[in-house]
PyMOL commands that place a pseudoatom at each C-alpha (Angstrom):
pseudoatom trace, name=CA, resn=MET, resi=1, chain=A, elem=C, hetatm=0, pos=[7.930, -13.001, -3.665]
pseudoatom trace, name=CA, resn=THR, resi=2, chain=A, elem=C, hetatm=0, pos=[7.081, -12.566, -7.301]
pseudoatom trace, name=CA, resn=SER, resi=3, chain=A, elem=C, hetatm=0, pos=[6.868, -8.779, -8.109]
pseudoatom trace, name=CA, resn=ILE, resi=4, chain=A, elem=C, hetatm=0, pos=[3.212, -7.699, -8.191]
pseudoatom trace, name=CA, resn=VAL, resi=5, chain=A, elem=C, hetatm=0, pos=[2.504, -4.669, -10.428]
pseudoatom trace, name=CA, resn=GLY, resi=6, chain=A, elem=C, hetatm=0, pos=[-0.305, -3.092, -12.018]
pseudoatom trace, name=CA, resn=GLN, resi=7, chain=A, elem=C, hetatm=0, pos=[-3.073, -0.616, -11.354]
pseudoatom trace, name=CA, resn=TYR, resi=8, chain=A, elem=C, hetatm=0, pos=[-6.473, -1.963, -10.548]
pseudoatom trace, name=CA, resn=ASP, resi=9, chain=A, elem=C, hetatm=0, pos=[-9.819, 0.106, -10.319]
pseudoatom trace, name=CA, resn=CYS, resi=10, chain=A, elem=C, hetatm=0, pos=[-11.985, -1.220, -7.891]
pseudoatom trace, name=CA, resn=LYS, resi=11, chain=A, elem=C, hetatm=0, pos=[-15.348, -0.245, -5.913]
pseudoatom trace, name=CA, resn=ALA, resi=12, chain=A, elem=C, hetatm=0, pos=[-15.458, -0.138, -2.103]
pseudoatom trace, name=CA, resn=ASP, resi=13, chain=A, elem=C, hetatm=0, pos=[-18.938, -0.937, -0.572]
pseudoatom trace, name=CA, resn=ALA, resi=14, chain=A, elem=C, hetatm=0, pos=[-20.310, 1.014, 2.336]
pseudoatom trace, name=CA, resn=LYS, resi=15, chain=A, elem=C, hetatm=0, pos=[-18.841, -1.292, 4.927]
pseudoatom trace, name=CA, resn=GLY, resi=16, chain=A, elem=C, hetatm=0, pos=[-15.516, -0.598, 3.417]
pseudoatom trace, name=CA, resn=ARG, resi=17, chain=A, elem=C, hetatm=0, pos=[-14.982, -3.892, 1.512]
pseudoatom trace, name=CA, resn=ILE, resi=18, chain=A, elem=C, hetatm=0, pos=[-13.231, -4.278, -1.614]
pseudoatom trace, name=CA, resn=ASN, resi=19, chain=A, elem=C, hetatm=0, pos=[-13.212, -7.320, -4.010]
pseudoatom trace, name=CA, resn=LEU, resi=20, chain=A, elem=C, hetatm=0, pos=[-9.728, -7.692, -5.519]
pseudoatom trace, name=CA, resn=PRO, resi=21, chain=A, elem=C, hetatm=0, pos=[-9.610, -8.240, -9.163]
pseudoatom trace, name=CA, resn=THR, resi=22, chain=A, elem=C, hetatm=0, pos=[-9.015, -12.074, -10.116]
pseudoatom trace, name=CA, resn=SER, resi=23, chain=A, elem=C, hetatm=0, pos=[-5.672, -11.325, -11.582]
pseudoatom trace, name=CA, resn=LEU, resi=24, chain=A, elem=C, hetatm=0, pos=[-4.460, -9.395, -8.773]
pseudoatom trace, name=CA, resn=LYS, resi=25, chain=A, elem=C, hetatm=0, pos=[-5.898, -12.103, -6.381]
pseudoatom trace, name=CA, resn=ASN, resi=26, chain=A, elem=C, hetatm=0, pos=[-4.100, -14.724, -8.345]
pseudoatom trace, name=CA, resn=LYS, resi=27, chain=A, elem=C, hetatm=0, pos=[-0.806, -12.884, -7.758]
pseudoatom trace, name=CA, resn=LEU, resi=28, chain=A, elem=C, hetatm=0, pos=[-1.304, -13.153, -4.011]
pseudoatom trace, name=CA, resn=LEU, resi=29, chain=A, elem=C, hetatm=0, pos=[-2.389, -16.659, -3.785]
pseudoatom trace, name=CA, resn=PRO, resi=30, chain=A, elem=C, hetatm=0, pos=[0.722, -17.858, -2.445]
pseudoatom trace, name=CA, resn=TYR, resi=31, chain=A, elem=C, hetatm=0, pos=[0.170, -15.522, 0.851]
pseudoatom trace, name=CA, resn=MET, resi=32, chain=A, elem=C, hetatm=0, pos=[-3.661, -16.090, 1.181]
pseudoatom trace, name=CA, resn=ASN, resi=33, chain=A, elem=C, hetatm=0, pos=[-3.017, -18.621, 3.955]
pseudoatom trace, name=CA, resn=ASP, resi=34, chain=A, elem=C, hetatm=0, pos=[-1.110, -15.768, 5.986]
pseudoatom trace, name=CA, resn=GLU, resi=35, chain=A, elem=C, hetatm=0, pos=[-2.405, -12.473, 7.118]
pseudoatom trace, name=CA, resn=PHE, resi=36, chain=A, elem=C, hetatm=0, pos=[-1.659, -9.290, 5.356]
pseudoatom trace, name=CA, resn=VAL, resi=37, chain=A, elem=C, hetatm=0, pos=[-0.685, -5.992, 7.148]
pseudoatom trace, name=CA, resn=ILE, resi=38, chain=A, elem=C, hetatm=0, pos=[-2.531, -2.845, 6.189]
pseudoatom trace, name=CA, resn=LYS, resi=39, chain=A, elem=C, hetatm=0, pos=[-1.213, 0.462, 7.435]
pseudoatom trace, name=CA, resn=ARG, resi=40, chain=A, elem=C, hetatm=0, pos=[-1.045, 4.175, 6.600]
pseudoatom trace, name=CA, resn=SER, resi=41, chain=A, elem=C, hetatm=0, pos=[1.720, 5.015, 4.054]
pseudoatom trace, name=CA, resn=VAL, resi=42, chain=A, elem=C, hetatm=0, pos=[4.475, 7.395, 5.638]
pseudoatom trace, name=CA, resn=PHE, resi=43, chain=A, elem=C, hetatm=0, pos=[4.604, 9.708, 2.612]
pseudoatom trace, name=CA, resn=LYS, resi=44, chain=A, elem=C, hetatm=0, pos=[1.288, 9.689, 0.987]
pseudoatom trace, name=CA, resn=GLU, resi=45, chain=A, elem=C, hetatm=0, pos=[-2.317, 9.975, 1.580]
pseudoatom trace, name=CA, resn=CYS, resi=46, chain=A, elem=C, hetatm=0, pos=[-3.087, 6.450, 0.930]
pseudoatom trace, name=CA, resn=LEU, resi=47, chain=A, elem=C, hetatm=0, pos=[-2.741, 2.824, 2.804]
pseudoatom trace, name=CA, resn=GLU, resi=48, chain=A, elem=C, hetatm=0, pos=[-0.134, 0.096, 1.968]
pseudoatom trace, name=CA, resn=LEU, resi=49, chain=A, elem=C, hetatm=0, pos=[-1.169, -3.380, 2.047]
pseudoatom trace, name=CA, resn=HIS, resi=50, chain=A, elem=C, hetatm=0, pos=[1.873, -5.884, 2.850]
pseudoatom trace, name=CA, resn=PRO, resi=51, chain=A, elem=C, hetatm=0, pos=[1.850, -9.808, 2.763]
pseudoatom trace, name=CA, resn=LYS, resi=52, chain=A, elem=C, hetatm=0, pos=[2.751, -10.080, 6.561]
pseudoatom trace, name=CA, resn=VAL, resi=53, chain=A, elem=C, hetatm=0, pos=[5.858, -11.944, 5.710]
pseudoatom trace, name=CA, resn=LYS, resi=54, chain=A, elem=C, hetatm=0, pos=[6.912, -9.036, 3.835]
pseudoatom trace, name=CA, resn=PHE, resi=55, chain=A, elem=C, hetatm=0, pos=[5.991, -6.537, 6.269]
pseudoatom trace, name=CA, resn=ASP, resi=56, chain=A, elem=C, hetatm=0, pos=[7.889, -8.476, 9.164]
pseudoatom trace, name=CA, resn=GLU, resi=57, chain=A, elem=C, hetatm=0, pos=[10.980, -7.864, 7.043]
pseudoatom trace, name=CA, resn=VAL, resi=58, chain=A, elem=C, hetatm=0, pos=[10.249, -4.221, 6.987]
pseudoatom trace, name=CA, resn=MET, resi=59, chain=A, elem=C, hetatm=0, pos=[9.962, -4.205, 10.719]
pseudoatom trace, name=CA, resn=GLN, resi=60, chain=A, elem=C, hetatm=0, pos=[13.205, -6.007, 10.998]
pseudoatom trace, name=CA, resn=LYS, resi=61, chain=A, elem=C, hetatm=0, pos=[14.871, -3.089, 9.193]
pseudoatom trace, name=CA, resn=VAL, resi=62, chain=A, elem=C, hetatm=0, pos=[13.169, -0.462, 11.018]
pseudoatom trace, name=CA, resn=MET, resi=63, chain=A, elem=C, hetatm=0, pos=[14.068, -1.953, 14.478]
pseudoatom trace, name=CA, resn=LYS, resi=64, chain=A, elem=C, hetatm=0, pos=[17.669, -2.532, 13.288]
pseudoatom trace, name=CA, resn=LYS, resi=65, chain=A, elem=C, hetatm=0, pos=[18.217, 0.846, 12.152]
pseudoatom trace, name=CA, resn=GLY, resi=66, chain=A, elem=C, hetatm=0, pos=[16.150, 2.461, 15.042]
pseudoatom trace, name=CA, resn=GLY, resi=67, chain=A, elem=C, hetatm=0, pos=[17.675, 2.329, 18.281]
pseudoatom trace, name=CA, resn=ARG, resi=68, chain=A, elem=C, hetatm=0, pos=[15.756, 3.271, 21.503]
pseudoatom trace, name=CA, resn=GLY, resi=69, chain=A, elem=C, hetatm=0, pos=[15.332, 6.900, 22.157]
pseudoatom trace, name=CA, resn=LYS, resi=70, chain=A, elem=C, hetatm=0, pos=[12.291, 9.059, 22.580]
pseudoatom trace, name=CA, resn=GLN, resi=71, chain=A, elem=C, hetatm=0, pos=[12.417, 10.096, 18.797]
pseudoatom trace, name=CA, resn=PHE, resi=72, chain=A, elem=C, hetatm=0, pos=[12.567, 6.652, 17.459]
pseudoatom trace, name=CA, resn=GLU, resi=73, chain=A, elem=C, hetatm=0, pos=[9.782, 5.512, 20.095]
pseudoatom trace, name=CA, resn=LEU, resi=74, chain=A, elem=C, hetatm=0, pos=[7.585, 8.274, 18.496]
pseudoatom trace, name=CA, resn=PHE, resi=75, chain=A, elem=C, hetatm=0, pos=[8.474, 7.453, 14.891]
pseudoatom trace, name=CA, resn=LEU, resi=76, chain=A, elem=C, hetatm=0, pos=[7.630, 3.845, 15.756]
pseudoatom trace, name=CA, resn=MET, resi=77, chain=A, elem=C, hetatm=0, pos=[4.348, 5.015, 17.292]
pseudoatom trace, name=CA, resn=LYS, resi=78, chain=A, elem=C, hetatm=0, pos=[3.423, 7.031, 13.993]
pseudoatom trace, name=CA, resn=PHE, resi=79, chain=A, elem=C, hetatm=0, pos=[4.551, 4.354, 11.749]
pseudoatom trace, name=CA, resn=THR, resi=80, chain=A, elem=C, hetatm=0, pos=[2.527, 1.607, 13.319]
pseudoatom trace, name=CA, resn=ALA, resi=81, chain=A, elem=C, hetatm=0, pos=[-0.561, 3.952, 14.072]
pseudoatom trace, name=CA, resn=GLY, resi=82, chain=A, elem=C, hetatm=0, pos=[-3.611, 2.202, 12.757]
pseudoatom trace, name=CA, resn=LEU, resi=83, chain=A, elem=C, hetatm=0, pos=[-1.728, -0.802, 11.733]
pseudoatom trace, name=CA, resn=LYS, resi=84, chain=A, elem=C, hetatm=0, pos=[-3.954, -4.086, 11.584]
pseudoatom trace, name=CA, resn=GLU, resi=85, chain=A, elem=C, hetatm=0, pos=[-3.324, -7.685, 10.299]
pseudoatom trace, name=CA, resn=VAL, resi=86, chain=A, elem=C, hetatm=0, pos=[-6.308, -8.375, 7.928]
pseudoatom trace, name=CA, resn=PRO, resi=87, chain=A, elem=C, hetatm=0, pos=[-7.148, -11.549, 5.969]
pseudoatom trace, name=CA, resn=ILE, resi=88, chain=A, elem=C, hetatm=0, pos=[-7.916, -11.847, 2.231]
pseudoatom trace, name=CA, resn=ASP, resi=89, chain=A, elem=C, hetatm=0, pos=[-10.712, -14.194, 1.671]
pseudoatom trace, name=CA, resn=ALA, resi=90, chain=A, elem=C, hetatm=0, pos=[-9.069, -16.789, -0.611]
pseudoatom trace, name=CA, resn=ASP, resi=91, chain=A, elem=C, hetatm=0, pos=[-12.354, -17.628, -2.416]
pseudoatom trace, name=CA, resn=THR, resi=92, chain=A, elem=C, hetatm=0, pos=[-13.753, -14.299, -3.007]
pseudoatom trace, name=CA, resn=GLY, resi=93, chain=A, elem=C, hetatm=0, pos=[-10.733, -11.959, -2.878]
pseudoatom trace, name=CA, resn=ARG, resi=94, chain=A, elem=C, hetatm=0, pos=[-12.482, -9.677, -0.458]
pseudoatom trace, name=CA, resn=LEU, resi=95, chain=A, elem=C, hetatm=0, pos=[-10.384, -7.224, 1.601]
pseudoatom trace, name=CA, resn=GLN, resi=96, chain=A, elem=C, hetatm=0, pos=[-12.142, -5.675, 4.492]
pseudoatom trace, name=CA, resn=ILE, resi=97, chain=A, elem=C, hetatm=0, pos=[-10.553, -2.280, 5.326]
pseudoatom trace, name=CA, resn=PRO, resi=98, chain=A, elem=C, hetatm=0, pos=[-10.914, -1.069, 8.977]
pseudoatom trace, name=CA, resn=LYS, resi=99, chain=A, elem=C, hetatm=0, pos=[-12.994, 1.970, 9.210]
pseudoatom trace, name=CA, resn=ASN, resi=100, chain=A, elem=C, hetatm=0, pos=[-10.421, 4.174, 10.812]
pseudoatom trace, name=CA, resn=LEU, resi=101, chain=A, elem=C, hetatm=0, pos=[-7.988, 3.441, 7.904]
pseudoatom trace, name=CA, resn=PHE, resi=102, chain=A, elem=C, hetatm=0, pos=[-10.766, 3.961, 5.461]
pseudoatom trace, name=CA, resn=ASP, resi=103, chain=A, elem=C, hetatm=0, pos=[-11.360, 7.351, 6.802]
pseudoatom trace, name=CA, resn=PHE, resi=104, chain=A, elem=C, hetatm=0, pos=[-7.541, 8.207, 7.245]
pseudoatom trace, name=CA, resn=ALA, resi=105, chain=A, elem=C, hetatm=0, pos=[-7.071, 7.854, 3.289]
pseudoatom trace, name=CA, resn=GLY, resi=106, chain=A, elem=C, hetatm=0, pos=[-10.332, 9.552, 2.644]
pseudoatom trace, name=CA, resn=LEU, resi=107, chain=A, elem=C, hetatm=0, pos=[-11.443, 6.434, 0.415]
pseudoatom trace, name=CA, resn=ALA, resi=108, chain=A, elem=C, hetatm=0, pos=[-14.876, 6.646, -1.471]
pseudoatom trace, name=CA, resn=LYS, resi=109, chain=A, elem=C, hetatm=0, pos=[-16.560, 4.347, -3.649]
pseudoatom trace, name=CA, resn=GLU, resi=110, chain=A, elem=C, hetatm=0, pos=[-13.874, 4.543, -6.317]
pseudoatom trace, name=CA, resn=VAL, resi=111, chain=A, elem=C, hetatm=0, pos=[-10.517, 3.086, -5.196]
pseudoatom trace, name=CA, resn=VAL, resi=112, chain=A, elem=C, hetatm=0, pos=[-7.201, 2.160, -7.183]
pseudoatom trace, name=CA, resn=LEU, resi=113, chain=A, elem=C, hetatm=0, pos=[-5.048, -0.468, -6.105]
pseudoatom trace, name=CA, resn=ASN, resi=114, chain=A, elem=C, hetatm=0, pos=[-1.655, 0.453, -7.160]
pseudoatom trace, name=CA, resn=ALA, resi=115, chain=A, elem=C, hetatm=0, pos=[0.616, -2.504, -6.770]
pseudoatom trace, name=CA, resn=GLN, resi=116, chain=A, elem=C, hetatm=0, pos=[4.242, -1.638, -6.360]
pseudoatom trace, name=CA, resn=HIS, resi=117, chain=A, elem=C, hetatm=0, pos=[6.708, -4.985, -6.450]
pseudoatom trace, name=CA, resn=ASP, resi=118, chain=A, elem=C, hetatm=0, pos=[6.038, -6.173, -2.671]
pseudoatom trace, name=CA, resn=LYS, resi=119, chain=A, elem=C, hetatm=0, pos=[3.032, -3.856, -1.490]
pseudoatom trace, name=CA, resn=ILE, resi=120, chain=A, elem=C, hetatm=0, pos=[-0.229, -2.556, -2.561]
pseudoatom trace, name=CA, resn=GLU, resi=121, chain=A, elem=C, hetatm=0, pos=[-1.124, 1.181, -2.319]
pseudoatom trace, name=CA, resn=ILE, resi=122, chain=A, elem=C, hetatm=0, pos=[-4.715, 1.523, -1.835]
pseudoatom trace, name=CA, resn=TRP, resi=123, chain=A, elem=C, hetatm=0, pos=[-5.985, 4.991, -3.088]
pseudoatom trace, name=CA, resn=ASP, resi=124, chain=A, elem=C, hetatm=0, pos=[-8.997, 7.148, -3.447]
pseudoatom trace, name=CA, resn=LYS, resi=125, chain=A, elem=C, hetatm=0, pos=[-9.175, 7.436, -7.226]
pseudoatom trace, name=CA, resn=ASP, resi=126, chain=A, elem=C, hetatm=0, pos=[-9.522, 11.134, -7.356]
pseudoatom trace, name=CA, resn=LYS, resi=127, chain=A, elem=C, hetatm=0, pos=[-6.501, 11.654, -4.893]
pseudoatom trace, name=CA, resn=TYR, resi=128, chain=A, elem=C, hetatm=0, pos=[-4.574, 9.130, -6.969]
pseudoatom trace, name=CA, resn=GLU, resi=129, chain=A, elem=C, hetatm=0, pos=[-4.814, 10.977, -10.283]
pseudoatom trace, name=CA, resn=GLY, resi=130, chain=A, elem=C, hetatm=0, pos=[-4.277, 14.230, -8.382]
pseudoatom trace, name=CA, resn=VAL, resi=131, chain=A, elem=C, hetatm=0, pos=[-0.710, 12.805, -7.353]
pseudoatom trace, name=CA, resn=LEU, resi=132, chain=A, elem=C, hetatm=0, pos=[0.022, 11.578, -10.684]
pseudoatom trace, name=CA, resn=GLU, resi=133, chain=A, elem=C, hetatm=0, pos=[-0.699, 14.899, -12.016]
pseudoatom trace, name=CA, resn=SER, resi=134, chain=A, elem=C, hetatm=0, pos=[1.436, 16.934, -9.285]
pseudoatom trace, name=CA, resn=MET, resi=135, chain=A, elem=C, hetatm=0, pos=[4.626, 15.602, -11.114]
pseudoatom trace, name=CA, resn=SER, resi=136, chain=A, elem=C, hetatm=0, pos=[5.151, 17.509, -14.267]
pseudoatom trace, name=CA, resn=ASP, resi=137, chain=A, elem=C, hetatm=0, pos=[6.543, 15.777, -17.199]
pseudoatom trace, name=CA, resn=ALA, resi=138, chain=A, elem=C, hetatm=0, pos=[9.875, 17.265, -17.070]
pseudoatom trace, name=CA, resn=GLU, resi=139, chain=A, elem=C, hetatm=0, pos=[10.358, 16.515, -13.352]
pseudoatom trace, name=CA, resn=TYR, resi=140, chain=A, elem=C, hetatm=0, pos=[9.201, 12.835, -14.267]
pseudoatom trace, name=CA, resn=GLU, resi=141, chain=A, elem=C, hetatm=0, pos=[11.743, 12.649, -17.325]
pseudoatom trace, name=CA, resn=ALA, resi=142, chain=A, elem=C, hetatm=0, pos=[14.641, 14.083, -15.110]
pseudoatom trace, name=CA, resn=MET, resi=143, chain=A, elem=C, hetatm=0, pos=[13.995, 11.380, -12.424]
pseudoatom trace, name=CA, resn=ALA, resi=144, chain=A, elem=C, hetatm=0, pos=[13.791, 8.707, -14.973]
pseudoatom trace, name=CA, resn=GLU, resi=145, chain=A, elem=C, hetatm=0, pos=[17.095, 9.917, -16.300]
pseudoatom trace, name=CA, resn=ASN, resi=146, chain=A, elem=C, hetatm=0, pos=[18.708, 9.947, -12.759]
pseudoatom trace, name=CA, resn=ILE, resi=147, chain=A, elem=C, hetatm=0, pos=[17.250, 6.424, -12.014]
pseudoatom trace, name=CA, resn=PHE, resi=148, chain=A, elem=C, hetatm=0, pos=[17.998, 4.874, -15.271]
pseudoatom trace, name=CA, resn=ASP, resi=149, chain=A, elem=C, hetatm=0, pos=[21.390, 6.808, -15.931]
pseudoatom trace, name=CA, resn=VAL, resi=150, chain=A, elem=C, hetatm=0, pos=[20.446, 7.983, -19.481]
pseudoatom trace, name=CA, resn=ASP, resi=151, chain=A, elem=C, hetatm=0, pos=[22.848, 9.659, -21.379]
pseudoatom trace, name=CA, resn=GLU, resi=152, chain=A, elem=C, hetatm=0, pos=[21.511, 12.306, -23.453]
for i in range(1, 152): cmd.bond("trace and resi %d" % i, "trace and resi %d" % (i + 1))
show_as sticks, trace
zoom trace
């Protein structure tokens, strides 16, 4: 998969539909004939949109590392809660977000699509901005130094 990156500001209508910007839609064209998977994020109050082929890879990792105990079964239940396969209309680039997921993420009219390599996070704009502001510049710089092994 070609890395999908970028932040896209969009609007959701009253029925939970979002028209993807043309530039993002074009990056997703190789996957338009397949379904996408939309689900709750594990660590954040947003949704994740995955090309189904990529989500299948994630599920293979989960199942390989998981096992079969009660804790794993509860994890799997929560991990897949609300998960739905959804199409993106290849002509219009329209995505219909299921109501239960729309409500979970607290989405309103202003929505941010934050593309991160092989998934797209779907955020309420105000919540997205709040999360960005929650990490101080010093924390961000320290994390960047750790990730990129920057010597002082």
